TORKETOR-487255 format. One record per residue (C-alpha): residue in one letter; x, y, z. Coordinates in nm, 3 decimals, always signed. Layout:
# residues N
  resn     east    north       up
     A        X        Y        Z
...
This chain:
# residues 317
  resn     east    north       up
     X   -0.846   -4.972   +2.122
     X   -0.974   -4.781   +1.828
     X   -0.957   -4.402   +1.830
     X   -1.272   -4.212   +1.724
     X   -1.220   -4.010   +1.414
     X   -1.388   -3.668   +1.430
     X   -1.542   -3.544   +1.110
     X   -1.519   -3.174   +1.042
     X   -1.777   -3.027   +0.807
     X   -1.632   -2.753   +0.588
     X   -1.891   -2.484   +0.508
     X   -1.957   -2.423   +0.139
     X   -1.821   -2.093   +0.011
     X   -2.092   -1.834   -0.061
     X   -2.215   -1.818   -0.419
     X   -2.020   -1.573   -0.630
     X   -2.213   -1.252   -0.691
     X   -2.254   -1.194   -1.063
     X   -2.378   -0.885   -1.240
     X   -2.679   -0.968   -1.455
     X   -2.640   -0.848   -1.814
     X   -2.891   -0.596   -1.951
     X   -3.040   -0.755   -2.261
     X   -3.230   -0.590   -2.547
     X   -3.503   -0.853   -2.504
     X   -3.553   -0.742   -2.141
     X   -3.586   -0.377   -2.246
     X   -3.828   -0.467   -2.525
     X   -4.040   -0.674   -2.287
     X   -4.055   -0.391   -2.030
     X   -4.142   -0.127   -2.290
     X   -4.411   -0.349   -2.447
     X   -4.578   -0.428   -2.115
     X   -4.565   -0.062   -2.006
     X   -4.719   +0.051   -2.337
     X   -5.001   -0.203   -2.301
     X   -5.064   -0.107   -1.937
     X   -5.087   +0.269   -2.003
     X   -5.296   +0.235   -2.323
     X   -5.561   +0.019   -2.155
     X   -5.660   +0.113   -1.797
     X   -5.338   +0.288   -1.696
     X   -5.404   +0.631   -1.849
     X   -5.773   +0.654   -1.739
     X   -5.665   +0.580   -1.380
     X   -5.381   +0.834   -1.415
     X   -5.629   +1.098   -1.541
     X   -5.872   +1.028   -1.253
     X   -5.587   +1.044   -1.000
     X   -5.450   +1.371   -1.145
     X   -5.797   +1.531   -1.169
     X   -5.872   +1.449   -0.804
     X   -5.530   +1.575   -0.693
     X   -5.572   +1.901   -0.888
     X   -5.937   +1.956   -0.781
     X   -5.917   +1.848   -0.420
     X   -6.276   +1.940   -0.341
     X   -6.395   +1.668   -0.582
     X   -6.484   +1.317   -0.475
     X   -6.459   +1.022   -0.715
     X   -6.804   +1.082   -0.872
     X   -6.739   +1.455   -0.925
     X   -6.396   +1.381   -1.082
     X   -6.548   +1.124   -1.320
     X   -6.816   +1.377   -1.421
     X   -6.556   +1.648   -1.475
     X   -6.347   +1.421   -1.699
     X   -6.652   +1.304   -1.897
     X   -6.767   +1.663   -1.956
     X   -6.418   +1.745   -2.080
     X   -6.428   +1.500   -2.369
     X   -6.639   +1.190   -2.306
     X   -6.441   +0.867   -2.333
     X   -6.147   +1.053   -2.490
     X   -6.128   +1.272   -2.179
     X   -5.997   +0.969   -1.990
     X   -5.709   +0.936   -2.239
     X   -5.591   +1.298   -2.235
     X   -5.212   +1.313   -2.235
     X   -5.173   +0.957   -2.368
     X   -5.020   +1.057   -2.703
     X   -4.736   +1.136   -2.710
     X   -4.640   +1.200   -2.344
     X   -4.763   +0.883   -2.172
     X   -4.630   +0.671   -2.462
     X   -4.286   +0.839   -2.447
     X   -4.276   +0.785   -2.071
     X   -4.395   +0.422   -2.091
     X   -4.148   +0.323   -2.362
     X   -3.842   +0.474   -2.191
     X   -3.889   +0.466   -1.812
     X   -3.853   +0.087   -1.787
     X   -3.515   +0.089   -1.961
     X   -3.383   +0.365   -1.732
     X   -3.512   +0.188   -1.421
     X   -3.373   -0.151   -1.526
     X   -3.026   -0.017   -1.611
     X   -2.979   +0.200   -1.303
     X   -3.160   -0.015   -1.045
     X   -2.973   -0.332   -1.144
     X   -2.636   -0.152   -1.119
     X   -2.720   +0.001   -0.780
     X   -2.855   -0.330   -0.648
     X   -2.542   -0.516   -0.763
     X   -2.304   -0.275   -0.589
     X   -2.520   -0.277   -0.274
     X   -2.509   -0.659   -0.266
     X   -2.134   -0.651   -0.330
     X   -2.098   -0.417   -0.030
     X   -2.279   -0.669   +0.189
     X   -2.641   -0.549   +0.182
     X   -2.920   -0.809   +0.207
     X   -3.203   -0.859   -0.047
     X   -3.437   -0.615   +0.127
     X   -3.178   -0.335   +0.162
     X   -3.030   -0.376   -0.186
     X   -3.384   -0.385   -0.332
     X   -3.471   -0.054   -0.166
     X   -3.143   +0.109   -0.277
     X   -3.188   -0.016   -0.634
     X   -3.544   +0.119   -0.645
     X   -3.448   +0.456   -0.496
     X   -3.159   +0.510   -0.738
     X   -3.357   +0.388   -1.041
     X   -3.654   +0.608   -0.946
     X   -3.441   +0.923   -0.923
     X   -3.280   +0.845   -1.261
     X   -3.627   +0.793   -1.416
     X   -3.746   +1.133   -1.292
     X   -3.455   +1.337   -1.428
     X   -3.408   +1.139   -1.751
     X   -3.759   +1.116   -1.897
     X   -4.044   +1.139   -1.646
     X   -4.002   +1.505   -1.546
     X   -4.115   +1.661   -1.872
     X   -4.358   +1.376   -1.954
     X   -4.551   +1.405   -1.625
     X   -4.544   +1.784   -1.657
     X   -4.696   +1.778   -2.006
     X   -4.953   +1.510   -1.910
     X   -5.066   +1.723   -1.615
     X   -5.084   +2.035   -1.835
     X   -5.301   +1.845   -2.085
     X   -5.534   +1.718   -1.812
     X   -5.570   +2.049   -1.623
     X   -5.588   +2.304   -1.909
     X   -5.963   +2.242   -1.965
     X   -6.058   +2.584   -1.825
     X   -5.939   +2.739   -2.154
     X   -6.195   +2.529   -2.346
     X   -6.466   +2.609   -2.089
     X   -6.425   +2.982   -2.162
     X   -6.520   +2.924   -2.526
     X   -6.167   +2.952   -2.668
     X   -6.026   +2.659   -2.865
     X   -5.736   +2.521   -2.657
     X   -5.395   +2.488   -2.828
     X   -5.276   +2.144   -2.942
     X   -5.024   +1.929   -2.756
     X   -4.713   +2.046   -2.941
     X   -4.831   +2.411   -2.945
     X   -4.866   +2.391   -2.566
     X   -4.521   +2.231   -2.534
     X   -4.353   +2.495   -2.750
     X   -4.534   +2.782   -2.576
     X   -4.410   +2.663   -2.234
     X   -4.058   +2.605   -2.373
     X   -4.040   +2.953   -2.530
     X   -4.169   +3.121   -2.214
     X   -3.986   +2.923   -1.946
     X   -3.724   +2.708   -2.123
     X   -3.613   +2.366   -1.993
     X   -3.724   +2.457   -1.639
     X   -4.079   +2.519   -1.761
     X   -4.126   +2.178   -1.922
     X   -3.960   +2.010   -1.623
     X   -4.169   +2.196   -1.366
     X   -4.216   +1.983   -1.055
     X   -3.930   +1.748   -1.150
     X   -3.792   +1.752   -0.794
     X   -4.131   +1.637   -0.664
     X   -4.132   +1.366   -0.935
     X   -3.786   +1.255   -0.819
     X   -3.899   +1.234   -0.455
     X   -4.212   +1.043   -0.560
     X   -4.020   +0.796   -0.778
     X   -3.744   +0.753   -0.521
     X   -3.986   +0.675   -0.237
     X   -4.227   +0.486   -0.463
     X   -3.980   +0.242   -0.619
     X   -3.769   +0.218   -0.304
     X   -4.068   +0.107   -0.094
     X   -4.221   -0.092   -0.380
     X   -3.907   -0.297   -0.444
     X   -3.834   -0.341   -0.075
     X   -4.191   -0.427   +0.033
     X   -4.240   -0.664   -0.262
     X   -3.920   -0.849   -0.168
     X   -4.036   -0.863   +0.195
     X   -4.376   -0.999   +0.088
     X   -4.204   -1.259   -0.135
     X   -3.990   -1.374   +0.159
     X   -4.300   -1.415   +0.379
     X   -4.482   -1.608   +0.104
     X   -4.182   -1.841   +0.068
     X   -4.182   -1.902   +0.445
     X   -4.556   -1.977   +0.454
     X   -4.546   -2.206   +0.148
     X   -4.213   -2.367   +0.240
     X   -4.046   -2.262   -0.087
     X   -3.672   -2.201   -0.108
     X   -3.495   -1.899   -0.258
     X   -3.452   -2.077   -0.593
     X   -3.809   -2.211   -0.614
     X   -4.041   -2.029   -0.853
     X   -4.345   -1.849   -0.714
     X   -4.679   -1.910   -0.885
     X   -4.852   -1.630   -1.080
     X   -5.096   -1.569   -0.791
     X   -4.809   -1.551   -0.540
     X   -4.617   -1.306   -0.764
     X   -4.926   -1.088   -0.808
     X   -4.995   -1.092   -0.432
     X   -4.637   -0.989   -0.345
     X   -4.622   -0.715   -0.610
     X   -4.973   -0.586   -0.536
     X   -4.886   -0.556   -0.165
     X   -4.567   -0.369   -0.254
     X   -4.751   -0.142   -0.501
     X   -5.049   -0.076   -0.274
     X   -4.845   -0.002   +0.038
     X   -4.611   +0.229   -0.157
     X   -4.906   +0.470   -0.200
     X   -4.817   +0.603   +0.148
     X   -4.629   +0.881   -0.035
     X   -4.945   +1.020   -0.204
     X   -4.881   +1.369   -0.055
     X   -4.573   +1.396   -0.279
     X   -4.789   +1.305   -0.581
     X   -5.049   +1.571   -0.490
     X   -4.768   +1.827   -0.451
     X   -4.628   +1.724   -0.791
     X   -4.969   +1.768   -0.959
     X   -5.023   +2.109   -0.797
     X   -4.679   +2.229   -0.909
     X   -4.742   +2.120   -1.268
     X   -5.112   +2.215   -1.284
     X   -5.245   +2.492   -1.509
     X   -5.526   +2.559   -1.258
     X   -5.593   +2.930   -1.195
     X   -5.581   +3.024   -0.827
     X   -5.462   +3.368   -0.706
     X   -5.376   +3.218   -0.366
     X   -5.114   +2.979   -0.507
     X   -4.749   +3.072   -0.447
     X   -4.606   +3.244   -0.755
     X   -4.275   +3.056   -0.740
     X   -4.372   +2.706   -0.633
     X   -4.134   +2.476   -0.446
     X   -4.203   +2.139   -0.283
     X   -4.207   +2.310   +0.059
     X   -4.440   +2.604   -0.011
     X   -4.672   +2.386   -0.224
     X   -4.709   +2.144   +0.068
     X   -4.794   +2.438   +0.296
     X   -5.048   +2.577   +0.044
     X   -5.228   +2.241   +0.004
     X   -5.234   +2.178   +0.381
     X   -5.371   +2.525   +0.454
     X   -5.645   +2.503   +0.190
     X   -5.746   +2.134   +0.212
     X   -5.585   +1.985   +0.524
     X   -5.455   +1.628   +0.555
     X   -5.739   +1.491   +0.337
     X   -5.625   +1.714   +0.050
     X   -5.276   +1.564   +0.064
     X   -5.422   +1.215   +0.013
     X   -5.677   +1.307   -0.255
     X   -5.655   +1.061   -0.547
     X   -5.499   +0.778   -0.343
     X   -5.776   +0.528   -0.440
     X   -5.720   +0.544   -0.819
     X   -5.345   +0.539   -0.749
     X   -5.377   +0.208   -0.561
     X   -5.592   +0.079   -0.849
     X   -5.321   +0.187   -1.092
     X   -5.060   -0.003   -0.890
     X   -5.272   -0.321   -0.897
     X   -5.334   -0.288   -1.273
     X   -4.961   -0.240   -1.339
     X   -4.893   -0.554   -1.135
     X   -5.151   -0.760   -1.324
     X   -5.003   -0.646   -1.658
     X   -4.643   -0.715   -1.559
     X   -4.706   -1.050   -1.390
     X   -5.016   -1.209   -1.541
     X   -4.938   -1.104   -1.898
     X   -4.561   -1.118   -1.859
     X   -4.525   -1.485   -1.950
     X   -4.722   -1.448   -2.276
     X   -4.523   -1.137   -2.370
     X   -4.198   -1.311   -2.274
     X   -4.261   -1.596   -2.518
     X   -4.343   -1.354   -2.800
     X   -4.033   -1.136   -2.737
     X   -3.806   -1.445   -2.729
     X   -3.943   -1.555   -3.067
     X   -3.903   -1.205   -3.210
     X   -3.546   -1.143   -3.087
     X   -3.414   -1.502   -3.058
     X   -3.278   -1.393   -2.718
     X   -3.378   -1.548   -2.386
     X   -3.556   -1.300   -2.159
     X   -3.410   -1.302   -1.808
     X   -3.599   -1.009   -1.652
     X   -3.827   -1.074   -1.357
     X   -4.174   -0.938   -1.409
């Protein structure tokens, strides 16, 4: 009589979690793509969004007319040089460094892809705001909203004259006005964008039957990122608050010492809920354009950067 031999399957140990190195080629790729994005459609969409948020009685047509009257085609690129370029060339590096570290430690603590993605985005977004974006967004908004000086017949001061005048009068706080609102925006924006994009990727993999290690096509990447970017515009009220805090618009009813709280109250009392979401359409358009640049043009840029540096690019775009 032969005895049956039971076979016991031993589960494979989980893959060892490794910290991904931050490479110069990754930083160069991110900076290059950001510079291209902002210099093409990015800054015009930013100007439209900021103009609508600052002048909340304007619809899209009125905002476009206001920008055109301010300087024609060049009106749509106000604040590009140097502020948008400084921001574009540095914010990616800050986000990549900080978000990857936060995501690694979250994964090491047992968080899943969705949770670690949100935590990485939140931490990276806050670091972006306080490292470079605070003074850059402030100066861009000042450039875009100081047109009333020109309208009165006085030649407006140049970019650096404006910067130095604010610095002399108000110091570091002056050029970082609204930085807390920027931090809240970046924290909620990148947190939801990373998390929702990961969630969308997971659903796409389920529908297409692709595994975790299978590559998504360009269209699938764009769809996942565009969904993440578009849905992250839910925090537009924070963006409108940020613009109002940094704006050079003259209004005697504005609070003299503006905080996130009293600025929210002021906007709600003067323009209601609609005012808090003014400029959301160009912001969604901006998110889609950023996605197209990072994903559709990422592969071409990746090849060029690898040739230039001789280093393999490992960043996801």
